[in-house]
C-alpha positions in Angstrom: -74.8 28.0 28.5 -75.4 29.1 31.9 -73.0 30.6 34.4 -73.5 27.3 36.3 -74.0 24.9 34.4 -70.3 26.4 32.7 -68.7 26.6 36.7 -69.3 23.3 37.5 -67.6 21.7 34.2 -64.6 23.4 34.5 -63.9 22.8 38.3 -63.0 19.8 38.0 -60.3 18.2 34.9 -62.2 14.9 34.3 -65.9 15.1 33.3 -67.6 11.9 33.7 -69.3 11.5 29.3 -71.7 9.3 28.9 -72.1 7.0 25.4 -74.2 4.2 23.7 -73.0 1.6 22.8 -73.1 -0.7 19.9 -75.8 -2.8 21.4 -77.3 0.4 23.4 -76.0 -0.2 26.3 -74.6 3.0 28.2 -71.3 3.5 29.0 -69.4 6.3 31.2 -66.0 7.1 30.3 -63.6 9.9 32.0 -62.4 13.0 29.9 -61.8 15.9 29.3 -63.7 19.1 28.4 -62.9 22.8 27.2 -65.8 25.5 26.9 -65.1 28.2 24.5 -67.7 30.3 22.2 -70.3 28.6 23.2 -69.1 25.0 22.3 -68.1 22.5 24.6 -64.8 20.5 23.4 -63.9 16.9 24.0 -60.6 15.9 24.7 -59.9 12.1 23.3 -58.3 10.3 21.4 -59.3 9.9 17.9 -59.7 5.9 17.7 -60.6 5.9 21.9 -64.3 3.5 22.5 -66.1 6.9 23.4 -65.3 8.4 20.4 -66.0 5.7 18.1 -69.5 5.0 19.6 -70.2 9.1 19.2 -69.1 9.0 15.6 -71.8 5.4 15.3 -75.0 7.1 17.6 -74.1 10.9 18.6 -76.6 11.0 22.0 -74.2 11.8 24.8 -74.2 13.0 27.9 -71.6 15.2 30.5 -71.9 15.0 34.0 -69.8 17.7 36.0 -69.3 15.0 39.6 -69.5 16.7 42.8 -67.4 17.7 45.2 -67.9 16.0 49.0 -69.3 17.0 51.0 -69.5 19.9 53.0 -67.8 21.6 49.9 -70.6 20.8 47.8 -72.3 23.2 46.6 -74.0 21.6 43.0 -73.1 19.6 39.6 -74.6 19.6 36.0 -75.7 17.7 33.3 -75.7 18.8 29.5 -76.8 16.3 27.0 -77.0 16.8 23.4 -75.9 14.9 20.2 -71.7 15.4 19.3 -70.6 17.6 15.9 
């Protein structure tokens, strides 16, 4: 994982998780992440809608969010499949 992406994902307590609902519509949720050993761990309750989305369809995207100007230094997005 690129250092900049990791820094942006760790810059805020909460990031945004995009998943797919059963009908294919997108869902965006706030979530906490932990990064270690090259893996991104999602923090959530096991029965939450976002986790049920991922169990049904593991495609996901994380967005770091961004700072407001003038302190904006960039944002990061990571997409993939949850395991």
